[in-house]
Each structure stands twice: as C-alpha cells, then as structure tokens.
N, C-alpha and C positions, 0 to 999 in steps of 0.2 A: 496390040489390041487397044482399041479406043472405046470409050463409053460416052454415050450422049445422054446426059441426065436432063430430063425435061423439068422445067420449073413446076413446083407443086401448084395445084389449082388455088387461085386466090380466094380468100374468104370475103364475101361482100361486107362492106361497111354497114354496121347496124344503125338503123334509124330509131332514135329514142322518141317514141310518140306517146303523148299523154292525152287521153280523151276524157273530158268531163261532160256529163249529161245533166241537164236541168229540165224540169217539167213537173207534171202532176201525176195523177193516179195511173194513167196508162204507161208512163215511163217507169213508175215503180213496179208495175206488173201485177197489180191487185187482181185476184181472181184466177191466177194461173196455178193449178194444182202442183205444178213442178217448180214453182217459185222462180221461174226464169224470165217471164215477160218477153217482150220483143228485143230489148236491148242486149240481154245476156246471149240470146240466140244469135244476134248479129255479131257480137264480139267474138263468139266462139268460131264463127266462120271467117274472121279477119286474121288471116295468117300469111306470113311470107318469111322466107329465109333471112331477109335483112331487117325484119321488123321486131323490135322489142316494145311491146305494147303495155302501157299502164292505163287502167280505166277506173273512173270513179262515177258512180251514180248518185248525184245529189238531188234527185227528184224527191218531192214531198207531196203526199196526198193533199189536195186542196190548194196547191200553189197556183196563183193566178199569174198573169204576165208581169205584173208589178213585182211579185215575189221572185219570179224567175230572173228578172233583171237584177234585183238586189243580190240574189244568190250567186249569179254569174260574175258579179263584180266584187264579191267579198270572199265567201267560202271557197270558190273555185281557185282563187289566186294561190292559196296554200298548196293545193293539189298540183298546180302547174309548176310550182317552184322547182328549179333544178332540171327541168326537162327542155330539150332543144326544140321539139316540134309539138306545138300545143293546138288542140282541137276542141271545139265546143259543139255539142249536139243539143239542140233546142226542140222541145216538143210541147206545145201548148195549144189552148183554144177551148177545150172542154170546160175547164173551170171558169174561164172568162164568160162563156155563154151562160153557164148556170148562175153566175153572180150578176149577170146583166151589165157587165162592163162594156162601155161603148166601143164600137168598131174603131173610132178615131183614137181612143186611148189605147186599145189593143195594138193598133198599128204603131203608135208612138213607142210603146213599151218594147215591142219586138224590134223596131228600127234602132232604138237606143241600145238594146242588147247586142245586136249584130254590129253596129257601128263601133261600140266600145271594144268589142272583141277584135274586129279587123284592125282597128287603130292601134291595138297592142300587139299585132302580129299573130293573132289567134284565128285559125280558120274555122268558120261556122258551117253548120249543116242543120237544116230545119226539117222536122217531120210534122206534118199537119195532123189535125184532129181526125179521129176515126168515128164512124157513125154509131149511134146508140140503138137503132132499131125503132126509134120514135120519129115518124116522118116529119112532124111539125118542128120538133127540136132539131132534127138533122138539117132542115131547111135553114134554120138559124145558124147552125154550125157552118153551113156552106158559105155564108157571108164572111165568117171569120177565116175560113180556109182561103177564100178568094183574096181577102186582104193580106194574108200571109204570103200567098203566091206573088202578089204585086210588090210587096216590100222586098221579097227575095229577088225577084226578077230585075228590079231596078239596081240591085247590087251584084248581080251575077252570082248569087248564092243558090245552091241546090235546095229545092223544096220538094218534098215527097208528098204527093197527094194520096192520102189514105181514104178519104171520104168517098169520092166517086167510084173507085174500083170495088169498094166493099158494100155500098148501100144496097145492092141487089144480089150479093153473094150469099148463096144458100147456107154454107157452113158458118159464115160470119153471123148471119141473122139467127141461126140456131143458137150460137154461143151467147149473143147479147140478149136474146129473149129469155134465156134461163139464168143469166148472170146480172140482172138489174142494170142492163145497159153497158155492162163491161164484158169483154171477151174472156174465154177460158183458154185452155191449152191450144186448141186449133186456131182460135182467133189471133192469139199473139204470134203464132207461127205465120199467119197470113200477113200481119204487119211486118214481121221480120223479112219475109220474102219480098214485099214491096220495097223496103228500105235497101235490101241487098241488090235489088235489080233496078234501082232508080238513082244511081249515081254514087252509092256508098263506096264501091270498090275503087273507082277513080279518085274519090275524095281521100281515101286512105292509102292509095298507091299500091293496091294489091290486085292480083288477077284471079286468084282461086275462089 
C-alpha cells in the first residue's frame, strides 16, 4: 500500500504595507457622526490575505499644502520606519482655497510633496477637494482640482476627482448644506466610494 501525500497549500508571503495620510479637515473626517470620515471607511475595505496593513492619519484641521508638505517629510518618516512598502495619501485644496494661496504655490507644494515621496521610494495617491455647496467657492476649488490633476498626470500618479461627481449629487448637497460646507455620514461615504472606485484597489494591490 502506498500513500501519496500532497504538499500542504502554501501561505502567501505577507506584504508589510504602511499608509500615511496627510491633509486637512476632510481627511480628519470632521462632521461625521460615526467619526470615520472617508479614510477609515476606505481602509476598512482594504483587505487581502497577503496584506498586513498599518495606517496613520496625520491630517490636521486647517493644514494647507505647505503644512502637508512639511508633515509628509517630518512626522511621516517615523511612521514609515521599519516598513517595507510605504505609501502616502495626500488630500488637500480646501484650506488653500480658503486661505487664498495662489494656484502656482499650490501646484509647487503638491509637486514637492509627490516628488519627495517618489524619490524616497514612497508611492503617492492624491484625493482632490470636495465641493462645499457654495457655487462661487466651488468654482474656485475647481481651479485647484485642475491644478492637482495636472501635477499628478505629469507624474502618472492617481488623482481622484471628488469635485465634479459630487457638485450636483443630491445626497452630497443635503449633507453640506446642513454641515457648514462639510459632509456628514452619507457624504463621507460618497467620498470613500469614489476613492475605492478610482484606482485605490490597484494602488494597494487588492481586489476585494
């Protein structure tokens, strides 16, 4: 009598991925009654058998593109230390528009943030500003979003457009009208959906 013992199924090698997010009020998730914002919702859907994910949200309410650049090159370094696969999520624009920071300076700060990251072997991902429900201000935000798209396109970096899909979305407009220009639970869910369906899964190497 002979026995044919099959080899046990192999366990996939784990990918040690560390994600650091920088940005302002929307990345913090202010106004979400569940305190999740869009980032936590996205990370909760980022799962794979071979993925060991560590994530840090370094966003601060009021951070402009200059502060995002500074934070991504200082505080973020300690979070990435010891991790093999490092990723940077950048979301900005609203604070720059409110502060009246020039489009040229906005472009430069974003470009420096992305170039510094890629130069250090860190993969970046950019989420654009979301509308506030104020048509005039959102027209201004459009200029910042277009600048971000151009900076990212020149570098083959994913840019998620939140402004155009949400400017006329009924649920979004209901959220921002009652939330001083900021979304609530449903609105943050809409941003999360856009991120998840605009290149996030390929960026993170997951399929679910």
